[in-house]
N, C-alpha and C positions, 0 to 999 in steps of 0.2 A: 504494500500500500504506500503510495507516494503522498507526501504532504504538500499542500499548496502553500503559497506565500502567506495567505491569511491564517492558515493553521499554524505556521511557524511563528508568525507575529503574535498570535494568541498565546502560544506556549511561552514565548519570551515575556509577555506582559504578566502572565500568571506567575512565573518564576521570578520576576523582578530583575532579570538579567539586563544589565546596562552597558556592559563592556564586551568587546570581542578580544580574545586573547590569542597569542600565538602558541606554538607547541611547547614553549617554556613558561607558559602562563603569564607572560608579560602583556599588559593592555596595549592593544594596537588601534582600537577604535572605540567610539562611544555610540551606543544606539540611541536614537532620538525618536520620540513619538511624532506623529505628523504635526501635532500642535507645537511641539518644541522646535521642529524644523521650520515651520512657518514663522515662529517668533525669531529664530536665528536669521532667516532671510530678511525680515523686517529690520533687524539690527544692522545687517550689512547695508541695506538701503539707507538707513539713517546715518551710518558712518560715511557713506559715499556722499550724501547730501551735505554733511557737515564740512567736507573737504572741498566742496564746489565753490570756487571763488565768486562766480557770477551770481549764484544763489545767495551767498552771504552778502554781497554788495546790494542786491535787491532788497533783502530783508532789512539791512541797515538803513537803506534809503526810506523804506516804508516806516520803520520805527522812528526815524528822524522827522519825517513829514508829519506823522500823527502827533508827535510831541510838540511840534511847532504850531499846529493848527488845532483850533477847538473842534471837537467832533460835533457834527450836526445830529440832531435827533432825526429819527426816521421820518417824522412828519415834515420837518424842514427840508430834508433831502428830497422828499417826494414833491414838495412845492417847487423847488428849484428845477426839477426835471420837467 
């Protein structure tokens, strides 16, 4: 009887296995749940965004502009439009 990948994943979850080890029992990889992997990808995106100079300049400009100008209420904004 062959196990499918979902069967293997179920067994790993039930046993709480989190690491893949080599023949000498040294950890070589970490198993992530799909949710943890999605969170990891989000962190990578955030890190890439934090190093983007153009994005940082646009955010700084927006912050500077909003601190200099008084923000309009929604009703005032709609009247101006």
